[in-house]
N, C-alpha and C positions, 0 to 999 in steps of 0.2 A: 744419465738414467736410462735404463733399458726400456724398450717400448712395452706398454701394458699388455697383459695377456688375460684371456678369460680364466676363471677359476677351473682347476682340474675337474673334469667330469661334467663341464658345461660347454655349450657351443652356441655360436651365433647362427641364427637363421637368416641368412642373406636373401635378397629378393628371389633369386632363382631357386634356392632351397625352399623358401617359404611357399612358392607356388605349388610345389609338390606336397608340402605339408598341408596346405589349405585344401588341395585336391582330395587328399585322404580324409581330412576332417569333413569337408562338405559332402563327399560321397557317403560317408557313414551317417551324417546327419540326415541327408535326404532319404536314405533307405530306412533309417529308424522311424522317420516321420510317416513313411508309407505304412508302417506297422502300428502306428498310433502312439509312438513314443515322443513326448514333448521334451524339448531341450531345457535344461536347468543348469545352475552353477551353485556350488557351495564355496565358502571361504577357503582361501589357500591355507589358512592355519586354523586349527581347532584346539580345544583343551586336550592335553595329552591323553587324558583318561578315555576319550572317545576311541582312540586307536589302541591303547594298551589293553583295554577291556575286550575289544572285539578281535584283535589280531593275536592276543595271547602273550602273556608276559615272557614266556620262554621262546617265542618265535624269534628268528634271526632279525626280522624287521624291527621288532620292538626292542630287543636287547642290544642290537649292534648297529642298526642302519638309520634310525629315525633322527631327523634334525629337530631337536627339542631345545627350548630356551625358556628362561624365566622372565615373565613380564615385569614391568615396574611395580605392579601391585603384588608380586610374589607368586603369581599363578603359573603353572607349567603349561606351556604351549608347544605345539608341534606342527611343522610344515607337513601338509598331507602327503603320506606315502602311497595312498590309494584313495579311490572315490567312494567305495561301497559304504564304509562306516559313516562318512559325512552325509551321504544321501539318506541313510537310515536315520541318522540323528535329525536331519532336516524333516523327515517324515513325521517323527515324533514331535519335534519342536513346533511345527506348523499345524498340528492337529489334523493330519491328513487321513486319519483312520477311517473316516466316513467316505473317502474318495477312492476306495480300492475297486479294482486293481489300479495302483498308482504306477504308471509306466513312464520312465524317465531316461533320457539320453544326456550324457555330459561329455565334455572334452576339455582338457587343460593340463597344466604342468603338475608333476609330482616330484617328490624329493626323497632320495634314499642315499645314504652314505655307503657305497660299495665300490668295488674295483672297476673302474671304467673299462669297457671293451666294446667291440663292434656291436652296435644295436643296444647298448646299455650305458646310460649316463647317470650322473648323480642328480641332475635335473633332466627329467625326461617327460614325455607327454603320453597321455592315454585317452582313448575313447572308451566310454563306459555305458553300459545298458543295465537297467534294473527294472524288474517287475515285482512289485510288492503287493501282497494281499491275495495272491492266487495260489491255491494249494494243488490245483489240478496238473496232471502231467502235460496237458495241452500248453501250459505256460512254459514248461521246460522245452517242449518242441519248438515253440515260437521263438524264444530267445536264441536258441541255436540256429534256427532258420534265418533270423536277422543277421547273425554273424556270418553265416554262409553266403547270404545275399550280398553283404558288403564285400567279402573277399572275392566273390564272383564278379561284382561290378568293377573292382580294382584289377581283375584278371590275375589274381594270385591264388585263387582257390585250388588251381591245378598244382600248385607247389606245396599244398598243405594236406595234412592227414588228420581227420577228426578222431581223436581217441576219447573214449567215454567209459564210465564205470558207475556203479551205484554204491552209495554208502549206507543205504537202507534207512529205516526209521530208527527212532531212539531205542526201541527194544532190540532190533537187530544189531545196532551199533554197540550196545552194552554187552551183548553176547559175544560179539567179535572182540571187543576190547579185553574181556576176561580171558579169552583164548590167547590173545596176543601177549598179554602180560605173563600168563603161565609159560608160554613158549620162550619169551626173552629172559624170564627169570632163570630158566634152566641154562641160559648161555650168558649170564651177566659178566662172567670173566672175559668174554670176548667182545663185549660192546665198547664202543668209543665213549669217551668222557661225556660228550654232548648227549649221546643216546641214553646213557645211564641216568642223566639228569631228567630226560624226558620220560623215562620208563614209568615213574610214579605219577607224573602230571599229565603227559600227553603221548601215550605209547604209539599212536598212529603216526606221529611225526618221525618215528624211527624209520618208517618205510620210505621216507623222503631223503634219508641220510646219503651224503655223498662219500662217506668213509668206505673204503674198499672192504674192510673187514666187516662192517655192518651190512654191506650189500650181499656178502656171502651168506650171512644169517638170514637176511630178508628173503633171499631166493627160496628158502625152505620154510618160511613162515606160513601160518594158516592163511587161507584165502577168504576174503570177505564173503564171497557168494555162498560159501558153505554155511553161513550163519544167518542168511536172510530168511525172514518169515514170509508167509504167503503174500501179505499185502505189499511188501517191498519188492518181491519178485514180480508181481503183477504190474506194479507201477513202472518198473524199469522196462518190462516187456512192452508196455504202452508207449513209452518214450521211443524205444527202438523202432516200433512199428510206425510211429509218426514220422520219424526220420526217413524211413523207407518210402512212405507215401510222398514225402517232399522231394524224393530223389537225392537225398544227402547221404553219401557213403560214409561209413564209420568203421572203427575197429574197437572192439571191447578190450580194454586194458585193465585187467584185474588188479594191477598194482597202482593204479592211479587213485590217489586218496587226497583228502583235505584233512589236515590234522586237528582242526579246532572243533569243539563239541557241537557248535550250533549248525554245522554243515550236515545235511541229510540228503538221501537219495542221489540225484544226478550230480556227477562231477565230470567235466569235459575240458579238453584242450584241442585247439587247432595247432598242430606242430609242423615245423618245417626243418629240413636239413639243407635248405638252399643258402643259408647264411653261415655254413660251416657246421659247427656242432649243432645237433638238433635242439631247437628251442621253441617255446610256446609263442605264438603270435597273438592268439586270443584264448583266454582261459576263464572258466567260471564254474558255477555250481549253485545248488540250492542251499539256502541258509535259513531254514525255518525257525531257528532259535535266536537269531541275531537281534531282532527288534526287542525281544524280551530281555536279552542281556543288557541292552542299552537303557532299560527302564520302561519300555513301552509294553502294551498288551501283546500277548502271543499273536504273531502275525507271520505268515509264510512269505518267502521271497526267493527269487532266483535272479542271477545276473551274471555279467562277465565284464572283463576289461581287456583291452587290446593295446599293445605298444605301438605308438605311431612311428617311432624311429625305425622299428623293424618293418612295419608295413611300407614305409617310404623306401627302405632298402630293397624290398621285394618288388615294388611297383616299378616296372620298366619304362613306362611312358610318362614323361614330364609334360604337364599341360602347357600349351603354347602361350607365350607371353602376349598380352594384348598389344596389338600394333596401333600406334597412335596416328593422328593426323597432325602434320606440322603447320603451324601458322607463322608466316614470315613477313615482317614489315619491310618494305623497300623504301628506305629513307626515313628520316626522323619524323616527318609529318604524319606517317602512318602508324607510329607507335601506339598512340592512344586508341585509334580505330581498331587495330588488330588485337590489342589487349582486351578491349570490350568484346570483340567478336569471339575470342578464345574463351572468355568467361561464359558467354551465352551458350556456346556449344557444349562446354563442360556441364552446364546445368541441364542440358538435354541428354546427358549420359554418354557423351562422345569423348573418347580419350584424346586429349589435345596436348601436343608438345610445343612450347613456345620458349625459346632460349631467352635469357635475361639480357644478353648483349651479343654483339657481333654483327658483321656485315652479312648481306644475304648469302654470299658464298659459304661463309663459315657455318651459318645456320642450316644451310642445305646439307653440308657435310655431317652435321650432327643428326639431322633428320635421317640420312641414309644409315648412319651408325646405329640408330635406334630402330631400324627396319620399319620406318614409317610407311603407311600405305599410300599416302598422298601428301601434297604440300599446297597450302593456300597462300598465295602471294598477293599483297596489296600495296600499291604505290600511289602516287598522286593521280596518275591517269585512271586507275581503277576507282579511286575515291570519287573522282569527278563523275563517273558513270554509275556509282553505287553498285560496283561489280567486284570481281576478284579473278585472278588467274588461277585456275585449278589444274594442278599437275598430278596426273596418275603415275606414281613412281613404279608400279608394277608393269603397267602397259607401255610406259614411256611416252604417253600422250599429254598434250596440254591444250587448254581452251579457256576462253574467258566466258564466265557465266554471271548472271545477276546474283547478288547476295541473297535475294529472296528464294532462289532455287538451290541454295547451297546445302541445306539439310537433306533434301531429296537426293542430291548428287552423292552425298556421303553415304546415305542409306543404300544406294545402288552398289557401293563397293562391297557390301556384305560384312 
């Protein structure tokens, strides 16, 4: 039998990899908390309807990429492909309408069936930020500022470019949609099969098409900004002014869109070409119609999601591994004493390495292999004096000290 392998599109996070993963997660969590975003979690699977209704039946995620299954009771369930729909569902389910603005941060695994490649897996991880219940442009500015602050703290903002656009309000969007349908109807014979299917249901998604023939048509398609009303124009201007005040550089990308009808006003992406082909690291937008689509009262919202695998690839510095203190018994008589001591030190928050077996020489070799800062040796002589031999492995020094002074001695190591 061949050795077992992980499922294609999944990967193991071994301790060294996980340190970087946790660094990205913890950095994002801490920055979000500074802006008043509390951490939450939603179930890893939801009723399929939650994602199908919000992401659109014609989207690639819903039609091709979701991991859906039927429960024993015959209900359709789906492993979450993204966080926003679940958090909005939670907002409604838990009656949080009176607690607006509801500001949430989340982090966890997502699942999409797609071709695995660098920075993209079938089980992947996202950090996510949502601000629900705030219609003001200041909310848009804030969520983008949180993303920029996280990227800055990770020292990867320099590798990213913020692209931003406006999708306008419902009135502007309807006017643009009409112009877009008229334009593409005049070129139906040149559209790809997928874009033809989207023309009647979701014409804005044609602008996202990867088909080269479609892209030629898109290049000459009407531009959204030509159909913005005064309110939408002013809203976008306020967002851009706020970014300038925050010192966040941006590039207006008039072709950046979100295809689903509940998206309004701001759409943005922090993109990079440092991973090869240009790709989004953090992407988001305003979704004022989403809560209502899920059955809640009309409630504005804006948020973003960031791919942790991509952020880990961009982050150059791996956090240092915690260096332990080795506790080594010298002789069988010291086993129980050192075991008890190791436990007491661990309860104080000190990382302790104590091998399960081996003579002192072998245990010292293991301590050196683990890059221990120091070693505590206790034999019968030390037991008789209620002391230990403290060996500073960095300085190469050794001294006997009372056990009562041990915690202070370890603290001095830093």
